[in-house]
C-alpha positions as CSV (number, residue, x, y, z in Angstrom):
1,M,75.1,135.1,36.7
2,R,71.4,135.8,36.4
3,R,71.4,136.0,32.6
4,N,71.6,132.2,32.2
5,R,68.8,131.8,34.7
6,R,66.3,134.3,33.2
7,T,64.4,132.0,30.8
8,P,63.2,128.4,31.0
9,W,65.0,127.4,27.8
10,S,68.3,128.8,29.1
11,R,68.0,127.2,32.5
12,Q,67.4,123.8,30.8
13,L,70.3,124.3,28.4
14,V,72.8,125.0,31.1
15,A,71.5,122.5,33.7
16,E,74.4,120.4,35.0
17,N,72.4,117.4,36.1
18,R,69.2,115.8,34.8
19,L,66.7,113.5,36.4
20,S,65.2,110.8,34.2
21,V,62.7,108.0,34.7
22,Y,65.6,105.7,33.8
23,D,67.2,106.7,37.1
24,L,64.4,105.2,39.2
25,I,64.1,101.9,40.9
26,W,60.8,101.1,42.6
27,P,60.9,99.1,45.9
28,V,57.8,97.0,46.4
29,F,56.3,94.9,49.2
30,V,54.6,91.6,48.5
31,I,52.1,89.6,50.6
32,E,50.3,86.3,50.4
33,G,46.7,86.2,49.0
34,E,44.9,87.3,45.9
35,N,43.7,90.8,44.9
36,K,45.0,92.2,48.2
37,R,46.3,95.7,48.8
38,E,47.3,96.6,52.4
39,P,48.2,100.3,53.1
40,V,51.3,100.9,55.2
41,P,50.2,103.6,57.7
42,S,53.7,104.9,58.2
43,L,54.3,105.1,54.5
44,P,51.4,107.1,53.0
45,G,50.6,106.0,49.5
46,V,52.6,102.7,49.8
47,E,50.8,99.4,49.9
48,R,51.7,95.7,50.4
49,L,50.5,93.9,47.3
50,S,49.5,90.3,46.6
51,I,51.4,88.8,43.7
52,D,48.6,89.3,41.2
53,V,48.3,93.0,42.0
54,L,52.0,93.3,42.1
55,V,52.3,91.9,38.6
56,S,49.7,94.4,37.3
57,M,51.5,97.3,39.0
58,T,54.8,96.2,37.6
59,E,53.3,96.4,34.1
60,D,52.1,99.9,35.0
61,A,55.6,100.9,36.2
62,S,57.2,99.5,33.1
63,S,54.8,101.5,30.9
64,L,56.0,104.7,32.7
65,G,59.6,103.8,31.8
66,I,60.8,102.4,35.1
67,L,63.5,99.9,34.4
68,A,63.7,97.9,37.7
69,V,61.8,96.9,40.8
70,M,63.3,95.8,44.2
71,L,61.3,93.2,45.9
72,F,60.7,92.8,49.7
73,P,58.4,90.2,51.3
74,C,56.1,90.6,54.2
75,V,56.2,87.0,55.5
76,D,53.5,85.4,57.7
77,S,54.7,85.3,61.3
78,E,54.2,81.5,61.5
79,L,56.9,81.1,58.8
80,K,59.5,83.1,60.7
81,A,62.1,81.1,62.8
82,P,65.5,81.5,64.3
83,D,67.0,79.3,61.5
84,C,65.3,81.4,58.7
85,A,64.5,78.2,56.8
86,E,61.7,79.9,54.8
87,A,64.3,82.1,53.1
88,L,65.6,78.9,51.4
89,N,62.2,77.6,50.2
90,P,62.3,77.7,46.4
91,D,58.5,78.2,46.5
92,N,58.5,81.0,49.1
93,L,56.7,84.3,48.6
94,V,59.7,86.0,47.0
95,C,60.4,83.2,44.5
96,R,56.8,83.0,43.4
97,A,56.6,86.7,43.0
98,V,59.8,86.8,40.9
99,R,58.5,84.0,38.6
100,A,55.2,85.8,38.1
101,M,56.8,89.2,37.4
102,K,59.3,87.8,34.9
103,A,56.6,85.7,33.1
104,T,54.4,88.8,32.6
105,C,56.9,91.6,32.3
106,P,60.2,90.0,31.2
107,G,61.8,93.2,30.2
108,I,61.8,94.8,33.7
109,G,64.7,94.2,36.0
110,V,63.8,92.3,39.2
111,I,66.2,92.9,42.2
112,C,65.9,90.7,45.3
113,D,66.9,91.6,48.8
114,V,69.4,89.2,50.3
115,A,69.0,89.4,54.1
116,L,67.3,87.3,56.7
117,D,65.2,89.9,58.6
118,P,61.9,89.2,56.8
119,F,62.3,85.5,57.7
120,N,64.0,85.8,61.2
121,S,61.9,85.6,64.3
122,D,64.6,87.7,65.9
123,G,64.2,90.4,63.3
124,H,67.9,90.5,62.4
125,D,69.6,90.3,59.1
126,G,71.8,87.4,60.2
127,L,71.5,84.4,62.4
128,V,71.4,85.1,66.1
129,R,72.9,83.0,68.9
130,G,73.0,84.1,72.5
131,G,72.3,87.6,71.5
132,E,75.2,87.8,69.0
133,I,74.6,88.1,65.3
134,L,76.8,85.4,63.7
135,N,78.8,86.3,60.7
136,D,80.2,83.1,59.0
137,E,77.2,81.0,59.9
138,S,74.9,83.7,58.4
139,L,77.0,83.6,55.1
140,E,76.0,80.0,54.4
141,I,72.3,80.8,54.5
142,L,72.6,84.1,52.7
143,C,74.4,82.3,49.9
144,A,71.7,79.7,49.7
145,Q,69.0,82.4,49.7
146,A,70.7,84.2,46.8
147,V,70.9,81.0,44.8
148,V,67.2,80.2,45.4
149,Q,66.3,83.7,44.2
150,G,68.6,83.4,41.2
151,M,67.0,80.1,40.3
152,A,63.6,81.8,40.5
153,G,64.7,84.2,37.8
154,C,65.7,87.4,39.5
155,D,68.2,89.6,37.5
156,A,70.1,90.9,40.5
157,V,70.5,90.2,44.2
158,A,71.1,93.1,46.6
159,P,72.8,91.8,49.8
160,S,71.7,94.3,52.6
161,D,72.8,92.2,55.5
162,M,76.2,93.8,56.1
163,M,77.9,90.6,57.1
164,D,81.6,90.6,56.4
165,G,82.7,88.7,53.3
166,R,79.2,88.2,51.9
167,I,79.7,89.6,48.5
168,G,82.6,87.2,47.6
169,A,80.7,84.2,49.2
170,I,77.5,85.0,47.3
171,R,79.4,85.5,44.0
172,D,81.0,82.1,44.4
173,A,77.7,80.5,45.2
174,L,75.9,82.0,42.2
175,D,78.7,81.0,39.9
176,T,78.8,77.5,41.2
177,A,75.1,77.2,40.6
178,N,75.6,78.3,37.0
179,L,74.0,81.7,37.7
180,Q,77.0,83.8,36.5
181,S,74.7,86.4,34.8
182,V,73.0,87.4,38.1
183,Q,74.3,90.7,39.1
184,I,75.2,91.8,42.7
185,M,74.1,95.2,43.7
186,S,75.8,95.5,47.1
187,Y,74.6,97.7,50.0
188,A,78.3,98.7,50.4
189,A,77.5,101.5,52.9
190,K,74.4,100.7,54.9
191,Y,74.2,102.8,58.1
192,A,72.6,101.9,61.4
193,S,70.0,104.6,60.8
194,A,66.9,106.0,62.6
195,F,65.3,106.4,59.2
196,Y,64.3,102.8,58.6
197,G,61.3,102.6,60.9
198,P,58.5,102.6,58.3
199,F,60.2,100.0,56.3
200,R,60.3,97.6,59.2
201,D,56.6,98.2,59.7
202,A,56.1,97.3,56.0
203,V,57.9,94.0,56.1
204,G,56.7,93.2,59.6
205,S,60.1,93.0,61.3
206,A,59.7,95.9,63.7
207,G,57.8,94.0,66.4
208,S,60.2,91.1,66.3
209,L,63.5,93.0,66.3
210,K,65.5,92.3,69.5
211,G,68.1,94.9,70.3
212,N,69.6,97.0,67.4
213,K,71.8,96.5,64.3
214,K,74.7,98.6,65.4
215,T,77.2,95.6,65.4
216,Y,76.9,95.1,61.7
217,Q,75.4,98.2,60.1
218,M,77.7,101.2,59.9
219,D,78.1,104.0,62.4
220,P,76.6,107.3,61.1
221,A,79.7,109.1,62.4
222,N,82.0,107.4,59.8
223,S,82.8,108.1,56.2
224,D,86.3,106.7,55.7
225,E,84.9,103.4,56.8
226,A,82.5,103.4,53.8
227,I,85.5,103.6,51.5
228,R,87.0,100.5,53.0
229,E,83.6,98.7,52.9
230,A,83.1,99.5,49.3
231,A,86.7,98.6,48.3
232,L,86.2,95.1,49.9
233,D,82.9,94.6,48.1
234,I,84.4,95.6,44.8
235,Q,87.3,93.3,45.3
236,E,84.9,90.5,46.1
237,G,82.9,91.0,42.9
238,A,80.2,93.6,43.4
239,D,78.8,94.9,40.1
240,M,77.1,98.0,41.7
241,L,77.1,99.8,45.0
242,I,74.3,101.2,47.2
243,V,74.5,103.9,49.8
244,K,71.7,103.8,52.4
245,P,70.1,106.1,53.6
246,G,70.0,108.8,51.0
247,L,69.8,112.5,51.8
248,P,71.8,112.4,55.1
249,Y,74.6,110.5,53.3
250,L,75.1,112.5,50.1
251,D,78.8,112.9,51.0
252,I,79.1,109.1,51.0
253,V,77.6,108.9,47.6
254,S,80.0,111.5,46.3
255,R,83.0,109.9,47.9
256,L,82.3,106.3,46.7
257,K,81.5,107.5,43.1
258,G,84.7,109.6,43.1
259,A,86.9,106.9,44.5
260,F,85.7,103.9,42.5
261,A,83.7,105.1,39.4
262,L,81.5,102.0,39.8
263,P,77.7,102.3,39.2
264,T,76.5,103.8,42.5
265,F,72.9,104.0,43.7
266,T,71.3,105.6,46.7
267,Y,68.3,104.5,48.7
268,H,65.8,107.2,49.4
269,V,64.6,105.3,52.4
270,S,61.2,104.9,54.1
271,G,61.8,107.6,56.8
272,E,62.9,110.1,54.2
273,Y,59.9,109.4,52.1
274,A,57.5,109.5,55.1
275,M,58.9,112.9,56.1
276,L,58.1,114.4,52.7
277,K,54.6,112.9,52.8
278,A,53.8,114.0,56.3
279,A,55.1,117.5,55.8
280,S,53.1,117.8,52.6
281,Q,49.9,116.5,54.3
282,K,50.4,119.2,56.9
283,G,50.7,121.8,54.2
284,W,54.3,122.6,55.1
285,L,55.9,121.4,51.9
286,E,54.7,121.1,48.3
287,Y,55.2,117.4,47.7
288,D,55.8,117.3,43.9
289,T,58.5,120.0,43.8
290,A,60.2,118.8,47.0
291,L,60.3,115.3,45.7
292,I,61.9,116.2,42.3
293,E,64.4,118.5,44.2
294,T,65.3,115.6,46.5
295,L,65.8,113.1,43.7
296,L,67.9,115.6,41.7
297,A,70.1,116.1,44.7
298,F,71.0,112.4,44.6
299,K,72.0,112.8,40.9
300,R,74.1,115.9,41.8
301,A,75.9,114.0,44.4
302,G,77.0,111.4,41.8
303,A,74.3,108.7,42.1
304,D,73.6,106.8,38.9
305,G,70.2,105.8,40.1
306,I,67.8,106.1,43.0
307,I,65.7,103.5,44.9
308,S,62.6,105.4,46.0
309,Y,59.1,104.6,47.2
310,A,58.1,107.7,45.2
311,A,59.4,106.2,41.9
312,L,55.9,106.0,40.4
313,D,55.1,109.6,41.6
314,A,58.3,110.9,40.1
315,A,57.9,108.9,36.8
316,R,54.4,110.5,36.3
317,L,55.8,114.0,37.1
318,L,58.6,113.6,34.7
319,A,56.3,112.3,32.0
320,G,54.1,115.4,32.6
321,R,57.0,117.7,32.2
322,H,58.0,116.2,28.9
323,K,54.5,116.8,27.5
324,H,55.0,120.6,27.7
């Protein structure tokens, strides 16, 4: 067995999986203001960016070969409310960012998050009444949010709310609004995970979250349930599937890809990224090699692409490899 491993050329020739810059989606956080960059302490190397800086960074990402960005807003607290009305404002932070990005860098894919937590004073992905996260009432506002984002020019919406029936409802709403070309990248299997903490810091929802999200996000103990979730989303019109988190759920990636053969993506989430960064800062891991190994593991499990805060790091590393 070692003969094929003995030389670099042979190892590359027989490699079963390859990681490419075209596999990477870069999640970004946008804030109000001009020429602003706010570090996120729990996500070393990640910043919240004002729209002008984000546009410039998007051009940089595109020049590295990254094909798509996923947009998340950090909304001013005074704009958050129980009815999440700001999510439907066609001139909100997300919509302005989409228009600016597409005007400057039309070739890069812009994916918008569909969920209410950045706009909700309760910090939940759906509307809350009497401590209960409402399903059907939430669908109405999620559909309107998706339409507003589509009208702003996004290429795809990614419903991460985990309300039942949201994919079919959003597809109908987009089609009715003459937005048939907007893709739906569904968080088909999004788990109630402990690995989301730094993300909630970044979008400013951590402090406002009341309770937890276990009544709508999936139980980490379950995998058969992910098959049923994905089957429903596909039936309702999902174009692509997302599994979230990443590394602890490689079995789910593999099962969904094997069962449905639909484009399947995994989210290398904030807690996973933060662990790599923290361990490397302590000198316990070598960041570059551990990062590439992690991303390659997603490909090996069957992922068609990876959403990662380390997308720019990985793109630069991959470009460096190709120079030698």
